[in-house]
C-alpha positions as CSV (number, residue, x, y, z in Angstrom):
1,M,-36.7,-24.7,52.1
2,K,-34.7,-27.9,51.8
3,R,-32.1,-26.5,54.2
4,N,-34.8,-25.7,56.7
5,A,-36.3,-29.2,56.3
6,L,-32.9,-30.8,56.8
7,S,-32.2,-28.8,59.9
8,T,-35.6,-29.7,61.3
9,A,-34.9,-33.4,60.6
10,V,-31.5,-33.2,62.4
11,L,-33.3,-31.7,65.4
12,A,-36.0,-34.3,65.3
13,G,-33.3,-37.1,65.1
14,L,-31.4,-35.7,68.1
15,T,-34.4,-35.4,70.3
16,G,-35.7,-38.8,69.2
17,L,-32.4,-40.4,70.2
18,A,-31.6,-38.5,73.3
19,G,-35.1,-37.6,74.5
20,M,-36.7,-34.2,74.3
21,A,-35.8,-33.3,77.9
22,S,-32.1,-33.4,77.1
23,V,-32.4,-30.3,74.8
24,S,-32.8,-27.5,77.3
25,H,-34.9,-24.3,76.8
26,A,-32.1,-22.0,75.7
27,V,-31.4,-19.3,73.1
28,N,-30.7,-20.8,69.6
29,V,-30.9,-19.8,65.9
30,N,-34.1,-21.2,64.6
31,P,-33.5,-22.6,61.1
32,D,-37.1,-22.2,60.2
33,G,-36.8,-18.4,60.7
34,L,-39.4,-18.2,63.6
35,G,-38.4,-16.7,66.9
36,Q,-38.7,-14.2,69.8
37,V,-35.9,-12.0,68.3
38,L,-35.3,-11.0,64.7
39,L,-32.0,-9.6,63.5
40,F,-32.0,-7.7,60.2
41,P,-28.2,-7.4,59.5
42,Y,-28.3,-4.4,57.2
43,Y,-30.5,-1.5,56.0
44,T,-29.4,1.4,53.7
45,A,-31.0,4.5,52.3
46,R,-27.8,5.6,50.4
47,E,-27.2,6.3,46.8
48,G,-30.7,5.5,45.5
49,N,-31.3,2.5,47.8
50,N,-34.4,2.1,49.9
51,T,-34.9,-0.8,52.4
52,L,-38.3,-2.4,52.8
53,I,-39.0,-4.6,55.8
54,S,-41.8,-6.8,57.0
55,I,-42.5,-8.5,60.4
56,V,-45.1,-11.3,60.6
57,N,-47.0,-12.7,63.6
58,T,-47.8,-16.3,63.0
59,R,-49.7,-16.8,66.3
60,N,-53.2,-16.3,67.4
61,E,-51.9,-13.8,70.0
62,T,-51.4,-10.1,70.2
63,K,-47.7,-9.4,70.5
64,A,-45.9,-6.4,72.0
65,V,-42.6,-6.0,70.1
66,K,-39.7,-3.5,70.5
67,V,-38.6,-2.2,67.1
68,R,-35.1,-0.8,67.1
69,F,-33.1,0.8,64.2
70,I,-29.3,1.0,64.9
71,E,-26.7,2.9,63.0
72,A,-23.8,1.0,61.4
73,L,-20.7,2.5,63.0
74,N,-21.0,2.1,66.8
75,S,-24.5,0.6,67.2
76,R,-26.2,3.6,68.6
77,E,-30.0,3.7,68.4
78,V,-31.5,6.0,65.9
79,L,-35.2,5.0,66.4
80,D,-37.0,2.8,69.0
81,F,-40.7,2.3,69.4
82,N,-43.3,-0.3,70.4
83,L,-45.2,-2.3,67.8
84,Y,-48.4,-4.2,68.7
85,L,-49.1,-7.1,66.2
86,S,-52.6,-8.5,66.3
87,P,-53.1,-12.3,65.6
88,Y,-51.7,-13.2,62.2
89,D,-50.8,-9.6,61.5
90,V,-48.0,-8.2,59.2
91,W,-46.3,-4.8,59.7
92,T,-44.4,-3.3,56.9
93,A,-42.2,-0.1,56.6
94,A,-39.5,1.4,54.4
95,I,-36.2,3.2,55.3
96,V,-35.7,6.0,52.8
97,P,-33.6,9.2,52.6
98,D,-34.9,12.2,54.6
99,A,-34.7,15.8,53.4
100,G,-32.8,16.6,56.6
101,G,-29.8,14.7,55.4
102,G,-30.3,11.4,57.2
103,A,-32.8,8.5,56.8
104,K,-36.4,8.1,57.9
105,M,-38.9,5.4,58.3
106,I,-42.2,5.6,56.3
107,T,-45.2,3.2,56.6
108,T,-48.6,2.9,55.1
109,D,-49.4,0.0,57.5
110,T,-52.2,0.6,60.0
111,S,-51.0,-1.9,62.6
112,C,-50.7,-0.3,66.0
113,T,-47.4,1.4,67.0
114,V,-46.7,3.6,70.0
115,P,-46.3,6.4,69.1
116,Y,-48.7,5.9,66.2
117,F,-47.1,7.0,62.9
118,Q,-49.6,6.0,60.3
119,G,-52.8,7.7,61.4
120,G,-55.3,4.9,60.9
121,T,-56.5,5.5,57.3
122,P,-55.7,2.8,54.7
123,G,-53.1,4.2,52.3
124,E,-52.1,7.1,54.5
125,V,-48.3,7.6,54.8
126,G,-46.8,8.0,58.2
127,E,-43.2,8.8,58.8
128,Q,-40.5,9.4,61.4
129,A,-37.0,10.8,60.8
130,F,-34.1,8.9,62.4
131,L,-32.5,10.7,65.3
132,N,-28.9,11.4,66.3
133,F,-29.5,11.9,70.1
134,Q,-27.7,8.7,71.1
135,Y,-24.3,9.7,69.5
136,T,-24.3,13.5,70.1
137,G,-24.6,15.8,73.1
138,D,-24.2,14.0,76.4
139,F,-23.8,10.8,74.5
140,N,-21.1,12.1,72.0
141,D,-19.1,9.0,71.0
142,R,-16.6,11.1,69.0
143,G,-17.5,9.6,65.7
144,P,-19.4,11.4,62.9
145,Q,-22.1,13.6,64.4
146,G,-24.3,14.3,61.4
147,L,-27.6,12.7,60.5
148,E,-25.9,11.2,57.5
149,R,-24.7,8.5,59.9
150,T,-28.3,7.2,60.3
151,K,-28.6,6.3,56.6
152,S,-27.2,2.7,57.1
153,G,-27.2,0.2,59.9
154,Y,-29.2,-2.8,61.1
155,I,-32.5,-3.6,62.9
156,E,-33.4,-5.5,66.0
157,I,-36.9,-6.8,66.7
158,I,-37.5,-8.1,70.3
159,E,-40.7,-9.6,71.5
160,M,-41.7,-8.3,74.9
161,G,-44.8,-10.3,75.7
162,N,-48.4,-11.1,74.6
163,V,-51.1,-8.5,75.2
164,V,-54.5,-9.6,76.6
165,D,-57.8,-7.9,77.5
166,I,-58.7,-7.3,81.2
167,D,-61.7,-5.6,82.7
168,G,-61.5,-1.9,82.0
169,F,-58.6,-2.2,79.7
170,P,-59.2,-3.9,76.3
171,A,-55.6,-3.8,75.3
172,A,-55.5,-6.8,72.9
173,S,-58.8,-5.8,71.2
174,A,-57.4,-2.3,70.6
175,A,-54.9,-3.8,68.1
176,K,-57.3,-6.1,66.3
177,H,-58.1,-5.1,62.7
178,V,-61.6,-4.7,61.3
179,N,-61.7,-4.0,57.6
180,G,-58.0,-3.3,57.5
181,V,-57.9,-0.8,60.5
182,P,-57.4,-1.5,64.2
183,R,-60.7,-1.3,65.9
184,S,-59.9,1.0,68.8
185,G,-62.0,3.8,67.4
186,G,-65.6,4.8,68.3
187,A,-65.8,5.9,72.0
188,F,-62.1,5.4,72.4
189,G,-61.1,7.8,69.6
190,A,-58.8,7.1,66.7
191,P,-57.4,3.7,65.9
192,C,-54.7,2.5,68.3
193,S,-55.6,5.3,70.7
194,I,-56.2,3.0,73.6
195,L,-52.6,1.7,73.4
196,N,-51.1,5.2,72.9
197,E,-53.2,6.7,75.8
198,A,-52.2,3.8,78.0
199,W,-48.6,5.0,77.8
200,A,-49.2,8.8,77.4
201,A,-51.3,9.1,80.6
202,G,-48.7,7.4,82.7
203,P,-47.2,3.9,82.9
204,W,-49.1,1.3,80.8
205,G,-52.8,1.2,81.7
206,F,-52.8,4.2,84.1
207,G,-55.2,6.3,82.0
208,F,-57.9,3.5,82.2
209,G,-57.9,3.3,86.0
210,I,-55.6,0.3,85.9
211,P,-52.5,0.2,88.1
212,G,-49.6,1.5,86.1
213,E,-47.4,-1.6,85.6
214,P,-45.9,-2.6,82.3
215,D,-46.9,-6.2,82.8
216,T,-50.6,-5.4,83.3
217,A,-52.7,-7.1,80.7
218,M,-49.6,-9.0,79.6
219,E,-48.7,-12.7,79.3
220,P,-45.3,-14.2,78.7
221,V,-43.4,-14.1,75.5
222,S,-44.1,-17.1,73.2
223,G,-42.3,-16.4,69.8
224,G,-43.6,-17.3,66.4
225,V,-42.4,-14.1,64.6
226,F,-40.5,-14.0,61.3
227,G,-39.4,-11.2,58.9
228,G,-37.5,-10.2,55.8
229,A,-36.1,-7.3,54.0
230,S,-35.5,-6.0,50.4
231,I,-33.0,-3.4,49.4
232,V,-34.4,-1.8,46.3
233,N,-32.6,0.6,43.9
234,V,-35.0,1.8,41.2
235,R,-32.4,3.8,39.4
236,E,-30.1,0.8,39.1
237,G,-32.9,-1.7,38.6
238,T,-31.8,-3.9,41.5
239,M,-33.4,-5.7,44.4
240,L,-31.5,-7.6,47.1
241,T,-33.6,-9.7,49.5
242,Y,-32.8,-11.6,52.7
243,N,-34.6,-13.2,55.7
244,A,-34.1,-12.0,59.2
245,V,-32.0,-14.2,61.5
246,A,-34.4,-15.6,64.2
247,L,-33.4,-16.3,67.8
248,D,-35.8,-18.6,69.5
249,A,-36.0,-19.2,73.3
250,F,-34.3,-15.9,73.8
251,W,-36.2,-15.3,77.0
252,A,-36.4,-17.7,79.9
253,R,-39.8,-19.3,80.2
254,G,-42.4,-17.1,81.8
255,T,-40.7,-13.8,80.9
256,I,-42.5,-10.5,80.3
257,D,-40.3,-7.5,79.6
258,H,-42.7,-4.9,78.4
259,T,-41.1,-1.4,78.4
260,D,-42.0,2.2,77.6
261,P,-41.9,3.1,73.9
262,G,-39.1,5.6,74.7
263,S,-36.9,3.0,76.4
264,V,-33.7,1.6,74.9
265,F,-34.5,-1.7,76.7
266,P,-34.9,-4.6,76.3
267,N,-31.7,-5.3,74.4
268,L,-29.8,-8.4,73.4
269,R,-28.1,-8.6,76.8
270,D,-31.4,-9.0,78.6
271,G,-32.4,-12.6,77.6
272,D,-31.8,-16.0,79.0
273,T,-28.1,-16.8,79.9
274,I,-28.2,-20.4,78.4
275,S,-27.4,-21.2,74.8
276,N,-27.9,-24.2,72.6
277,V,-25.6,-24.6,69.6
278,F,-25.4,-27.5,67.1
279,L,-21.9,-28.9,66.8
280,R,-20.2,-31.8,65.0
281,D,-17.5,-33.9,66.6
282,N,-14.4,-35.4,64.8
283,L,-16.4,-38.5,63.9
284,G,-19.1,-36.5,62.2
285,N,-21.7,-36.9,65.0
286,V,-24.0,-33.9,65.5
287,F,-24.8,-32.9,69.1
288,V,-26.3,-30.0,71.0
289,D,-23.8,-28.0,73.1
290,T,-25.6,-26.3,76.0
291,Q,-23.7,-23.7,78.0
292,E,-24.6,-21.2,80.7
293,W,-23.1,-17.7,80.5
294,P,-22.7,-14.7,82.8
295,T,-25.0,-12.5,80.6
296,G,-27.7,-13.0,78.0
297,G,-25.5,-11.1,75.5
298,E,-22.8,-13.8,75.8
299,A,-25.5,-16.5,75.2
300,V,-26.5,-14.7,72.0
301,N,-22.8,-14.6,71.1
302,A,-22.5,-18.3,71.4
303,T,-25.4,-18.9,69.0
304,L,-24.1,-16.5,66.3
305,M,-20.3,-16.8,66.5
306,Y,-18.2,-18.5,63.8
307,D,-14.5,-19.4,63.7
308,Q,-14.5,-18.8,60.0
309,L,-16.6,-17.0,57.4
310,F,-16.4,-17.7,53.7
311,N,-18.3,-16.9,50.5
312,E,-17.8,-16.4,46.8
313,Y,-17.0,-13.2,44.9
314,S,-16.8,-12.0,41.3
315,V,-15.4,-8.8,40.0
316,R,-14.9,-9.9,36.3
317,S,-14.2,-6.8,34.2
318,D,-15.8,-8.3,31.1
319,L,-19.1,-8.8,33.0
320,L,-18.8,-5.5,34.9
321,G,-18.9,-7.8,38.0
322,R,-19.3,-6.2,41.5
323,T,-19.3,-7.9,44.9
324,E,-20.0,-6.4,48.3
325,W,-20.3,-8.4,51.6
326,V,-22.0,-7.2,54.7
327,V,-20.6,-8.5,58.0
328,T,-22.5,-7.4,61.1
329,F,-21.6,-7.8,64.8
330,P,-24.9,-7.2,66.6
331,T,-23.5,-7.6,70.1
332,K,-20.2,-5.8,69.6
333,R,-21.3,-2.7,71.4
334,F,-21.6,-4.6,74.7
335,H,-17.9,-5.6,74.3
336,T,-16.3,-2.4,73.0
337,D,-18.3,0.8,73.5
338,D,-16.6,2.9,76.3
339,A,-17.8,6.3,75.0
340,P,-20.5,8.2,76.9
341,G,-23.7,6.2,77.1
342,G,-21.7,3.0,76.2
343,F,-21.4,-0.3,77.9
344,R,-17.7,-0.8,78.8
345,P,-15.2,0.9,81.2
346,I,-12.5,2.7,79.3
347,L,-9.8,0.5,77.8
348,D,-11.6,-2.6,79.0
349,P,-12.9,-4.5,76.0
350,L,-14.7,-7.8,76.6
351,P,-13.4,-10.8,74.7
352,P,-13.5,-11.9,71.9
353,F,-13.0,-8.2,70.9
354,T,-9.7,-6.6,71.7
355,N,-10.2,-2.9,71.5
356,T,-12.7,-0.4,72.8
357,W,-14.4,2.3,70.7
358,R,-12.6,5.6,70.7
359,S,-10.7,5.1,74.0
360,S,-8.1,7.8,74.6
361,G,-5.3,5.2,75.0
362,A,-6.1,3.0,72.0
363,P,-3.0,1.9,70.0
364,N,-2.3,3.9,66.8
365,W,-3.0,1.0,64.5
366,S,-6.7,1.1,65.4
367,A,-6.9,5.0,65.1
368,G,-8.9,5.1,68.3
369,F,-11.8,2.9,67.2
370,A,-12.8,-0.7,68.0
371,C,-10.9,-2.2,65.0
372,E,-10.2,-5.9,64.7
373,V,-7.6,-7.4,62.3
374,I,-9.1,-10.3,60.4
375,R,-6.9,-12.9,58.7
376,T,-7.9,-13.8,55.2
377,R,-7.1,-16.5,52.6
378,I,-8.2,-16.4,49.0
379,W,-8.6,-18.9,46.2
380,D,-9.8,-18.7,42.6
381,R,-12.3,-21.1,41.1
382,E,-9.6,-23.6,40.1
383,E,-8.2,-24.2,43.7
384,R,-5.3,-21.8,43.1
385,E,-3.9,-19.3,45.7
386,P,-1.7,-16.3,44.9
387,A,1.8,-17.5,44.1
388,T,4.4,-17.1,46.8
389,G,7.3,-18.9,45.1
390,I,9.4,-21.6,46.9
391,I,9.6,-20.7,50.6
392,V,11.1,-22.3,53.7
393,S,9.1,-23.4,56.7
394,P,7.3,-22.0,58.6
395,P,5.4,-20.1,55.9
396,P,4.6,-16.4,56.4
397,P,1.3,-15.4,58.0
398,V,-1.8,-15.1,55.8
399,T,-2.9,-11.5,55.1
400,G,-5.3,-9.6,57.2
401,F,-7.2,-6.3,57.2
402,Q,-9.3,-4.4,59.8
403,L,-13.0,-4.4,60.4
404,C,-13.8,-1.4,62.6
405,R,-17.6,-1.0,62.4
406,E,-20.6,-2.8,63.8
407,A,-22.1,-3.4,60.3
408,N,-19.2,-3.6,57.9
409,V,-19.5,-3.3,54.1
410,I,-16.6,-5.0,52.3
411,R,-16.2,-4.0,48.7
412,F,-14.1,-6.3,46.4
413,S,-11.9,-4.3,44.1
414,R,-10.1,-5.6,41.0
415,D,-7.8,-2.6,40.6
416,G,-7.4,-1.0,44.1
417,S,-9.7,1.9,43.2
418,R,-11.7,3.5,46.0
419,P,-14.9,5.3,44.8
420,A,-16.6,8.0,46.8
421,A,-19.3,5.4,47.6
422,T,-19.6,1.6,47.1
423,E,-21.4,0.7,43.9
424,I,-24.1,-1.6,45.5
425,M,-24.8,-0.5,49.1
426,G,-23.7,3.1,48.7
427,E,-21.4,3.2,51.7
428,P,-19.4,6.4,51.6
429,E,-15.7,7.0,51.8
430,R,-15.0,9.0,55.1
431,D,-12.0,11.3,54.8
432,T,-12.3,12.5,58.4
433,F,-12.9,9.1,59.9
434,P,-11.0,6.8,57.5
435,T,-11.2,3.7,59.7
436,L,-15.0,4.0,59.7
437,T,-15.3,3.9,55.9
438,Y,-16.2,0.8,53.9
439,T,-13.6,-1.9,53.7
440,N,-11.9,-2.1,50.3
441,F,-10.5,-5.6,49.6
442,Q,-8.3,-5.7,46.5
443,V,-8.1,-9.1,45.0
444,P,-4.8,-10.3,43.6
445,T,-4.0,-10.1,39.9
446,G,-5.7,-12.9,38.1
447,F,-8.2,-13.6,40.9
448,Q,-11.2,-11.8,39.5
449,E,-13.6,-14.6,40.7
450,G,-13.2,-17.2,43.4
451,W,-13.8,-17.4,47.1
452,L,-12.4,-15.9,50.3
453,R,-12.2,-17.1,53.9
454,F,-12.1,-14.9,57.0
455,D,-10.4,-16.6,59.9
456,F,-11.6,-15.3,63.3
457,S,-10.0,-18.2,65.3
458,Q,-6.5,-16.8,65.6
459,G,-5.6,-13.7,67.5
460,P,-4.5,-10.6,65.5
461,D,-1.4,-9.8,67.5
462,A,1.0,-10.8,64.8
463,L,-0.6,-8.4,62.4
464,R,-0.8,-5.3,64.5
465,T,1.4,-2.4,63.7
466,S,2.4,0.5,65.9
């Protein structure tokens, strides 16, 4: 809470000095966690893990939200649907293993979704298995084809607009709860039936004698959504929690982008093309850098990108220490995916990424996937680096390793071992697709705890091998 308060104070100071008009309406990471887009960087239903998520509407408005679950390897959708949050509503769900070999979503929440999974009775369990349609068949991306691939990934939540009532079509009232259940029953049938029939009979509203337009009974996006997740493993007695990253002002003012529940749009490329990023100059002064980009996806990149990433780790043997990091690239697919159904022409990656996914002419070092070499540097807790002896100048390059996935799990190893699955997140070793397995980072001898820095600012050319 102190960090949020400090960030808010910085923003207030900037706008107070420069004037509110100088800070444009542009996509930015909201330090208070409220926004029009939420990014949940990781879910897992592997090795005893279940992932619990919640999405909260803080406004006195009924919001139409696209919910999208995305697998970890190449960011292909495994489940999309529309969620309609009534004022001050909360929607909850869990990602758990499915008997078919993949993952599924289950929910006891009665909030309106299209299609409606829960059924409308408090305590009833609704479920939907994750699907592999977007990486098999006509969309075969030549990665793993099984449903197992759906068991880990990340989640996008994108607000599409605010729902209102109009004559003949009480769309907003249909989502409003009475005694814990949406009140679209009675003459209109089961809870949430108005919203489901509005899409089932034709484009939104058609079944109620309303012209079939997705922006009918809709007002522009306004934000105010937040969320969080918990990864729970009952067998191990562990729970890991995090807050979703919130992008505010993702849409240009006045935007409505309400799509069919079966649509893979909107996505992170569809928002405003202007970004706001807080930077610090060489004198320590904080300022807002506002830039315009060719696409909304690149504006999102600007708000999320870092030159360096660093964090602590501990793998102390006497404490049975374990550390795993998750590094997710939520826009990487727009830069690298040239497989059927992807976003790029073959062998044409969009910077800052340098390789496309599974392109036929990819160099051998990447094994045909969109791998990137990351430079690393490691210290223990007493400022020491691994000894290199007395060397001449210039020094040798720092070490590097590859990150090939969209949501990467990095396991820290004290002895170089590679278990069949990581101990915390449960990410599997992949014999057939070794570059798509988890990343194993072996710490040097004597460095069982300390910190590590990833350097994204330098190109990987010096580290590539043929």
